[in-house]
C-alpha positions in Angstrom: 95.9 95.6 128.9 93.8 93.5 126.6 90.8 95.7 127.3 92.8 98.8 126.5 94.0 97.4 123.3 90.5 96.4 122.3 89.1 99.8 123.1 91.9 101.6 121.2 91.3 99.4 118.2 87.6 99.9 118.2 87.4 103.7 119.0 90.7 105.0 117.8 91.7 102.8 114.9 94.2 105.3 113.4 96.0 105.8 116.7 96.0 102.0 117.2 97.6 101.4 113.8 100.3 104.0 114.5 101.1 102.6 117.9 101.2 99.0 116.6 103.4 100.0 113.6 105.8 102.0 115.9 106.2 99.1 118.2 106.8 96.7 115.3 109.4 98.9 113.7 111.3 99.7 116.9 111.1 96.5 118.8 110.7 93.7 116.3 112.2 94.4 113.0 116.0 94.4 112.6 117.8 97.8 112.9 119.7 97.2 109.6 116.4 96.5 107.8 114.8 99.6 109.2 117.8 101.8 108.4 117.4 100.7 104.8 113.6 101.1 104.9 113.8 104.7 106.2 115.7 105.6 103.1 113.1 104.4 100.7 111.2 106.7 98.4 108.4 106.5 95.8 110.9 105.7 93.1 111.9 102.4 94.8 110.3 99.0 94.0 110.3 96.5 96.9 108.9 93.0 97.2 107.5 91.3 100.3 107.7 87.5 99.9 105.6 85.7 102.5 103.8 88.9 103.4 101.4 87.0 105.7 98.9 89.6 107.2 100.9 92.6 105.9 103.0 93.9 108.8 106.2 94.3 106.8 104.3 95.4 103.7 102.7 98.2 105.6 106.1 99.4 107.0 107.4 99.5 103.4 104.3 101.2 102.0 104.3 103.8 104.7 107.6 105.1 103.4 106.1 105.5 99.9 107.8 102.7 98.1 106.0 100.6 95.6 105.3 97.3 97.2 104.6 93.9 95.6 103.3 91.6 98.3 103.1 87.8 97.8 101.1 85.7 100.2 99.6 82.3 99.3 97.6 81.5 102.5 94.0 82.5 101.8 93.2 83.5 105.4 96.3 85.7 105.7 95.7 87.2 102.3 92.3 88.6 103.3 94.0 90.4 106.2 96.7 91.6 103.9 94.0 92.9 101.6 92.8 95.1 104.4 96.2 96.6 104.8 96.4 97.3 101.0 93.1 99.1 101.1 94.7 101.7 103.4 97.5 102.4 100.9 97.6 103.0 97.2 101.1 101.6 96.6 100.7 97.9 97.5 100.2 95.4 94.7 98.8 92.1 96.0 99.7 88.6 94.6 97.9 85.6 96.1 100.6 83.2 95.1 103.6 81.3 96.4 107.0 82.3 95.2 108.9 79.2 94.1 110.7 77.4 91.4 107.9 76.3 89.0 104.7 77.6 87.6 102.3 75.1 89.0 99.6 74.3 91.6 101.1 73.1 94.8 100.1 72.2 98.4 100.6 74.8 101.1 100.7 72.9 104.4 99.0 74.5 107.4 99.9 74.5 111.1 98.8 71.4 113.0 96.5 73.5 115.2 94.9 75.5 112.4 91.5 73.8 112.8 91.5 73.4 116.6 92.2 76.8 118.0 91.1 80.4 117.4 94.7 81.7 117.3 96.2 82.9 114.0 98.6 80.2 112.8 98.8 81.4 109.2 102.4 82.5 109.5 103.5 78.9 110.0 102.2 77.8 106.6 104.9 76.1 104.4 105.4 74.5 101.0 107.4 71.8 102.9 105.4 69.0 104.4 108.4 68.1 106.6 108.3 71.3 108.6 107.8 70.2 112.2 104.7 72.2 113.1 102.6 71.7 110.0 100.3 68.8 109.0 100.8 66.8 105.9 97.1 66.2 105.8 95.9 69.8 106.2 96.7 72.0 103.3 95.5 74.5 100.7 96.1 74.2 97.0 97.8 77.4 95.9 99.4 78.7 92.8 103.2 78.7 92.8 105.1 80.9 90.3 108.7 80.7 89.1 110.0 83.6 91.0 113.3 83.7 89.1 111.4 84.0 85.8 109.2 86.8 87.4 112.2 88.8 88.7 114.0 88.5 85.3 110.9 89.8 83.6 110.9 93.0 85.6 112.1 96.0 83.6 113.5 97.9 86.6 115.8 97.1 89.6 114.4 95.9 92.9 115.6 97.9 95.9 115.0 95.1 98.4 113.2 91.8 98.9 112.2 90.5 102.2 111.7 86.7 102.3 110.0 84.7 105.0 108.6 81.5 103.6 109.0 79.0 106.5 111.9 76.9 105.2 111.3 77.1 101.5 113.8 80.0 101.3 116.6 77.6 100.7 115.2 76.1 97.5 114.0 79.5 96.4 117.3 81.3 96.8 119.3 78.5 95.2 116.9 78.7 92.2 117.4 82.5 92.0 121.2 81.9 91.9 120.8 79.2 89.3 118.8 81.5 87.0 120.9 84.6 87.6 117.9 86.4 89.1 119.9 87.9 92.0 121.8 90.5 90.1 119.0 92.9 89.6 118.2 93.1 93.4 120.0 95.5 95.7 119.4 93.7 99.0 117.7 90.5 100.3 116.5 90.3 103.9 115.9 86.6 104.7 114.5 84.8 107.7 116.0 81.3 107.8 114.4 78.5 109.8 117.1 76.0 110.7 116.9 76.8 114.4 113.4 75.2 114.7 113.7 73.1 111.5 117.0 71.3 112.1 116.8 69.4 108.8 117.6 72.7 107.1 120.9 73.4 109.0 123.3 71.8 106.4 121.4 73.2 103.4 121.4 76.7 105.0 125.1 76.6 105.6 125.7 75.4 102.0 123.5 78.2 100.6 125.4 80.9 102.6 128.7 79.4 101.4 127.5 79.5 97.8 126.4 83.1 98.1 129.8 84.1 99.4 131.6 82.1 96.7 129.6 83.7 93.9 130.3 87.2 95.3 126.8 88.1 96.5 127.5 88.2 100.2 126.9 91.9 100.5 123.5 91.5 99.0 122.1 89.3 101.8 121.1 89.9 105.4 120.3 86.7 107.2 120.1 87.9 110.9 116.3 88.6 110.7 115.7 87.2 114.2 
């Protein structure tokens, strides 16, 4: 199977990309998300927060939507750049979405320097995340994402957020700054199942969203 994948990727790259995307859309991504995505058009603006190597960004771009993809990890960003080169509708931002405009540490997976596997998706702004190393990090630019959203002169159809635990601080910040109103739908991966310290904070965030009347804007059942 590995040999077949390798040969397809080498000799039939377009077919390989189509098969990979088909599997990702139909076996990995949530059905509710894909139902929304399949209705996108070139008039829609969407944002991929924590784009990593570009799997979701590509799914969005393939539908013709204008995609803004944020990814702070330098290794993942180079792979994301390769995806963007195949499409003309992806804007890349090598930044972390957060609560301040500042330089900040992005903590990397504990095994980043010891194995050949790609651990970039585990990177987090939280040093307390169980599988990252407090001593192994990249310095990255963080932007005030609420300020950024409020500066946009058009509505955002959807935002996908997967930032390895930092989504709690980010979403509370967006609520504080009234930056949720201009977004139709948020698709959020939370991490309390593997990061138990986030359980109470995640429950409080969901309760706050419901109390403030935004429950229908958020989809939390990513995985």
